[in-house]
C-alpha positions as CSV (number, residue, x, y, z in Angstrom):
1,X,20.1,2.5,-14.7
2,X,18.1,5.7,-15.3
3,X,16.1,6.7,-12.2
4,X,12.3,6.6,-12.3
5,X,9.8,6.9,-9.4
6,X,8.6,3.5,-10.4
7,X,11.8,2.1,-9.0
8,X,10.2,2.4,-5.6
9,X,7.9,-0.5,-6.5
10,X,10.7,-2.9,-5.5
11,X,10.9,-1.9,-1.8
12,X,7.1,-1.5,-1.9
13,X,6.7,-5.1,-3.0
14,X,9.3,-6.3,-0.5
15,X,7.4,-4.5,2.3
16,X,4.1,-6.0,1.1
17,X,5.3,-9.6,1.3
18,X,6.9,-8.8,4.7
19,X,3.5,-7.7,6.1
20,X,1.9,-10.8,4.6
21,X,4.3,-13.0,6.6
22,X,3.9,-10.9,9.7
23,X,0.1,-11.0,9.6
24,X,0.2,-14.8,9.1
25,X,2.2,-15.1,12.3
26,X,0.1,-12.5,14.1
27,X,-3.0,-14.7,13.7
28,X,-1.3,-18.1,13.9
29,X,0.8,-17.7,17.0
30,X,-0.8,-17.3,20.5
31,X,0.5,-14.1,22.1
32,X,-0.5,-11.5,24.7
33,X,-1.6,-8.0,24.1
34,X,-0.1,-6.1,21.2
35,X,1.6,-7.6,18.2
36,X,3.3,-11.0,18.0
37,X,7.0,-11.2,18.8
38,X,9.7,-13.7,17.9
39,X,9.8,-14.8,21.6
40,X,6.1,-15.8,21.4
41,X,7.1,-18.7,19.1
42,X,7.7,-21.8,21.3
43,X,9.8,-23.8,18.8
44,X,10.1,-26.9,20.9
45,X,6.3,-27.4,21.0
46,X,5.7,-27.1,17.3
47,X,5.2,-29.9,14.8
48,X,7.7,-30.3,12.0
49,X,5.2,-28.7,9.5
50,X,4.7,-25.7,11.8
51,X,8.5,-25.4,12.4
52,X,9.2,-25.4,8.7
53,X,6.4,-22.9,7.9
54,X,7.2,-20.4,10.7
55,X,10.9,-20.6,10.0
56,X,10.1,-19.7,6.4
57,X,7.9,-16.8,7.4
58,X,10.4,-15.5,10.0
59,X,13.2,-15.8,7.4
60,X,11.1,-13.9,4.8
61,X,10.4,-11.1,7.3
62,X,14.1,-10.7,8.1
63,X,15.3,-10.8,4.5
64,X,12.6,-8.6,3.0
65,X,12.6,-6.1,5.8
66,X,16.3,-5.6,5.3
67,X,15.8,-5.4,1.5
68,X,13.0,-2.9,2.0
69,X,15.1,-0.6,4.1
70,X,18.2,-0.9,2.0
71,X,16.4,-0.2,-1.3
72,X,14.5,2.7,0.3
73,X,17.8,4.4,1.4
74,X,19.3,3.9,-2.1
75,X,16.2,5.1,-4.0
76,X,15.7,8.1,-1.7
77,X,19.2,9.2,-2.5
78,X,18.4,8.8,-6.2
79,X,15.1,10.6,-5.8
80,X,16.7,13.6,-4.2
81,X,19.3,13.8,-7.0
82,X,16.6,13.4,-9.6
83,X,14.4,16.2,-8.2
84,X,17.4,18.5,-7.6
85,X,18.5,18.0,-11.2
86,X,15.1,19.1,-12.4
87,X,15.1,18.0,-16.0
88,X,14.1,14.4,-15.4
89,X,11.4,15.4,-13.0
90,X,9.9,18.0,-15.4
91,X,9.9,15.5,-18.3
92,X,8.2,12.9,-16.1
93,X,5.5,15.3,-15.0
94,X,4.8,16.4,-18.6
95,X,3.9,12.8,-19.6
96,X,0.5,11.3,-20.1
97,X,-1.9,11.1,-17.0
98,X,-1.3,7.5,-16.3
99,X,2.4,7.9,-16.2
100,X,2.3,11.1,-14.1
101,X,0.6,9.3,-11.2
102,X,3.8,7.2,-10.9
103,X,5.1,10.2,-8.9
104,X,3.0,8.8,-6.0
105,X,5.0,5.5,-5.9
106,X,7.7,6.8,-3.6
107,X,5.0,8.0,-1.2
108,X,3.3,4.6,-1.3
109,X,6.6,2.9,-0.7
110,X,7.6,5.1,2.3
111,X,4.1,4.6,3.8
112,X,4.7,0.8,3.4
113,X,8.1,1.2,5.1
114,X,6.5,2.8,8.1
115,X,4.1,-0.2,8.4
116,X,7.1,-2.6,8.0
117,X,9.2,-0.9,10.7
118,X,6.3,-1.0,13.2
119,X,5.7,-4.7,12.4
120,X,9.3,-6.0,12.2
121,X,11.2,-3.9,14.7
122,X,9.1,-5.0,17.7
123,X,9.0,-8.5,16.3
124,X,12.8,-9.0,16.2
125,X,14.0,-6.6,18.8
126,X,12.8,-7.0,22.4
127,X,13.9,-3.5,23.5
128,X,11.8,-2.0,20.8
129,X,8.8,-4.1,21.7
130,X,9.1,-3.0,25.3
131,X,9.2,0.7,24.2
132,X,7.0,0.7,21.1
133,X,5.4,4.0,22.2
134,X,8.8,5.7,21.6
135,X,8.4,5.1,17.9
136,X,4.9,6.6,17.7
137,X,5.8,10.3,17.6
138,X,8.5,9.9,14.9
139,X,6.1,7.7,12.9
140,X,3.4,10.4,13.2
141,X,5.8,13.1,12.0
142,X,6.8,11.0,9.0
143,X,3.1,10.3,8.3
144,X,2.4,14.0,8.4
145,X,5.2,14.8,5.9
146,X,4.0,12.1,3.5
147,X,0.4,13.3,3.9
148,X,1.4,16.9,3.0
149,X,3.5,15.7,0.1
150,X,0.6,13.5,-1.2
151,X,-1.9,16.4,-1.1
152,X,0.6,18.8,-2.7
153,X,1.3,16.3,-5.5
154,X,-2.4,15.5,-6.0
155,X,-3.2,19.2,-6.4
156,X,-0.4,19.6,-8.9
157,X,-1.5,16.6,-10.9
158,X,-5.1,17.9,-10.9
159,X,-3.9,21.3,-12.2
160,X,-2.0,19.6,-15.0
161,X,-5.0,17.5,-16.0
162,X,-7.3,20.5,-16.1
163,X,-4.8,22.4,-18.2
164,X,-4.9,19.9,-21.1
165,X,-7.4,17.8,-23.0
166,X,-8.0,14.5,-21.2
167,X,-8.1,11.7,-23.8
168,X,-10.0,9.0,-21.9
169,X,-9.3,6.4,-24.5
170,X,-5.6,6.5,-23.5
171,X,-6.3,6.0,-19.7
172,X,-5.4,2.7,-18.0
173,X,-5.4,1.3,-14.5
174,X,-1.9,2.8,-13.8
175,X,-3.9,6.0,-13.3
176,X,-5.0,4.6,-9.9
177,X,-1.5,4.8,-8.4
178,X,-2.4,8.0,-6.4
179,X,-5.4,6.1,-5.0
180,X,-3.1,3.3,-4.0
181,X,-0.7,5.7,-2.3
182,X,-3.6,7.3,-0.4
183,X,-4.7,3.8,0.7
184,X,-1.2,3.0,2.0
185,X,-1.0,6.3,3.8
186,X,-4.3,5.6,5.5
187,X,-3.1,2.1,6.5
188,X,0.0,3.7,8.1
189,X,-2.0,6.4,9.8
190,X,-4.7,4.2,11.2
191,X,-2.0,1.8,12.4
192,X,-0.2,4.6,14.3
193,X,-3.5,5.9,15.7
194,X,-4.3,2.4,16.9
195,X,-0.9,2.0,18.6
196,X,-0.8,5.4,20.2
197,X,-1.5,5.4,23.9
198,X,-1.9,9.2,24.0
199,X,-5.5,10.0,23.1
200,X,-4.5,13.4,21.6
201,X,-2.0,11.8,19.2
202,X,-4.4,9.0,18.4
203,X,-7.3,11.2,17.7
204,X,-5.3,13.7,15.6
205,X,-3.7,10.9,13.5
206,X,-7.1,9.2,13.1
207,X,-8.7,12.4,11.9
208,X,-5.8,12.9,9.4
209,X,-6.3,9.3,8.3
210,X,-10.0,9.9,7.8
211,X,-9.2,12.9,5.6
212,X,-6.8,10.8,3.5
213,X,-9.5,8.1,3.3
214,X,-12.1,10.6,2.2
215,X,-10.0,12.1,-0.6
216,X,-8.8,8.6,-1.7
217,X,-12.3,7.2,-1.8
218,X,-13.5,10.1,-3.9
219,X,-10.6,9.7,-6.3
220,X,-11.2,5.9,-6.4
221,X,-14.9,6.3,-7.1
222,X,-14.4,8.8,-9.9
223,X,-11.4,7.2,-11.5
224,X,-12.6,3.6,-11.3
225,X,-16.0,4.6,-12.8
226,X,-14.4,6.3,-15.7
227,X,-11.9,3.5,-16.3
228,X,-14.6,0.8,-16.2
229,X,-16.8,2.8,-18.5
230,X,-13.9,3.5,-20.9
231,X,-12.9,-0.1,-20.9
232,X,-16.4,-1.4,-21.4
233,X,-16.8,1.1,-24.3
234,X,-13.6,-0.1,-25.9
235,X,-13.6,-3.3,-28.0
236,X,-10.1,-4.2,-27.0
237,X,-7.9,-4.5,-23.9
238,X,-5.0,-2.2,-23.5
239,X,-1.6,-3.2,-24.8
240,X,0.0,-6.2,-23.1
241,X,2.5,-4.2,-21.0
242,X,-0.3,-2.3,-19.3
243,X,-2.6,-5.3,-18.5
244,X,-1.2,-6.3,-15.1
245,X,-2.3,-2.9,-13.8
246,X,-5.8,-4.3,-13.7
247,X,-4.7,-6.0,-10.4
248,X,-4.2,-2.7,-8.7
249,X,-7.9,-2.6,-7.6
250,X,-7.3,-5.7,-5.4
251,X,-4.8,-4.2,-2.9
252,X,-6.6,-0.8,-3.1
253,X,-9.9,-2.5,-2.0
254,X,-8.1,-4.3,0.9
255,X,-6.2,-1.2,2.0
256,X,-9.3,1.0,2.2
257,X,-11.3,-1.8,3.8
258,X,-8.8,-2.4,6.6
259,X,-8.3,1.3,7.1
260,X,-12.0,2.0,7.5
261,X,-12.2,-1.0,9.8
262,X,-9.5,0.4,12.0
263,X,-11.3,3.7,12.2
264,X,-14.4,1.8,13.4
265,X,-12.3,0.1,16.1
266,X,-11.0,3.4,17.2
267,X,-14.5,4.8,17.5
268,X,-15.4,1.7,19.6
269,X,-12.3,2.2,21.8
270,X,-12.6,6.0,22.4
271,X,-16.4,6.5,22.2
272,X,-17.8,3.1,23.1
273,X,-19.7,2.8,19.9
274,X,-21.1,-0.6,18.8
275,X,-19.4,-1.3,15.5
276,X,-19.5,-5.1,15.4
277,X,-22.1,-5.4,12.7
278,X,-20.9,-2.6,10.3
279,X,-17.2,-3.6,10.7
280,X,-18.0,-7.2,9.9
281,X,-20.0,-6.2,6.9
282,X,-17.3,-3.8,5.7
283,X,-14.5,-6.4,5.9
284,X,-16.7,-9.1,4.3
285,X,-17.8,-6.9,1.4
286,X,-14.3,-5.6,0.9
287,X,-12.8,-9.0,0.5
288,X,-15.6,-10.3,-1.6
289,X,-15.0,-7.4,-4.0
290,X,-11.2,-8.0,-4.0
291,X,-11.5,-11.7,-4.7
292,X,-14.2,-11.1,-7.4
293,X,-12.1,-8.5,-9.1
294,X,-9.0,-10.8,-9.0
295,X,-10.9,-13.7,-10.5
296,X,-12.4,-11.5,-13.3
297,X,-9.0,-10.0,-14.0
298,X,-7.4,-13.4,-14.3
299,X,-10.2,-14.4,-16.7
300,X,-9.7,-11.2,-18.8
301,X,-5.9,-11.6,-18.8
302,X,-5.9,-15.4,-19.6
303,X,-4.4,-14.7,-23.0
304,X,-1.8,-12.4,-21.5
305,X,-0.6,-15.2,-19.1
306,X,-0.8,-17.9,-21.8
307,X,0.9,-16.1,-24.6
308,X,2.9,-13.1,-23.3
309,X,3.8,-13.2,-19.6
310,X,6.5,-15.9,-19.6
311,X,8.5,-14.4,-22.6
312,X,7.9,-10.7,-21.8
313,X,10.5,-8.2,-20.8
314,X,10.2,-6.5,-17.4
315,X,7.6,-3.7,-17.2
316,X,6.7,-1.7,-14.0
317,X,3.0,-2.7,-14.2
318,X,4.0,-6.3,-13.4
319,X,4.5,-5.3,-9.7
320,X,0.7,-4.9,-9.5
321,X,0.5,-8.7,-9.5
322,X,2.8,-8.9,-6.5
C-alpha cells in the first residue's frame, strides 16, 4: 500500500478510543490521588453488569493501546522512508490546501500516543504508576520536538498558500487538520504540565501549551469562519467523500476546551486563582457547542448516511466520525 500521512489516522483513532475507555474508568472507579489503576478495580465487589462493562473497557484499553503503539512504529518507519525518498513528500505538499494539511496527521497521532502512554502505562504497570515522574521529562522532550515540527510545518504551509491563488470554493473541513493537531499537542502538553511535580518543568510546559493553544485558536477562528461562510454561500454540500470531515469540529472543540480548562487548573494550583466559575462556563459552553455541531452535522449529512455510507469505499475523511 502506498504511504500517505493520512495512514496515521488509524493509530490516532485507536488512541482516541483508548482514552475514552480510560476516562470512563477514571470517573467510574473510586481511587486515590492520581489516575486510576487496574488494582483500583475491586472485582469481587462489582455487580455482573459492572464486571462486564469494566472488563470490556479494560480489554479495549489493552488491545487498542497495543495497536496504537504497533501501528505508530510501523508508520514512523514508512514516514521516514517517504520523507527520505523526497518525491512522494514533494508531490503531497504540492497538492490543494485541504490535502496539504494532512501532513499534520502524524503529529496529531504522535501527540495522541503520548497521552495514551501516560494513561495506559501507569494503569497496567504498577512500577510505572509508582514512578510516573520518571516519564515526565522524556514526555516533555517529545512534546517539544512535536511542537517545533508543528510550527515549522505550519510556517511552510502558510508560505505555500501565500504563493498561490486560494480558491475558497474548493476548501473543505479537511483543511482543519492542522488545528486538530495543535489541539492534540495542547492536550498532551497540558497533561504533562499537570502531572509534573517540578514547578519549572510544569510552568515551561504550560507556557508552551498556551502558545500552541493561542496559535491553534487563531487558526480555528479564521479557518472555521471562512469555511462556514463558503459553505453557506454555496448551494450544495461538498462531494460525498469529503462530507465526514464536517465532524472534525467536534473533537477540536473538546480538545481546546479541555486544554484551556487544564491551564485554568494550573493557574489555580500555582497561583491560587479562583477559576471555578470560568472553568465551569468554559467546559459547559465547549460541550454545548460540540454536541450542537454534531447534531447539525448529522442532520446535514442524513442523505450521506442513508444513501452513500453503507456502500461507499473507504476514504480517509471517515476517520473524523471516529
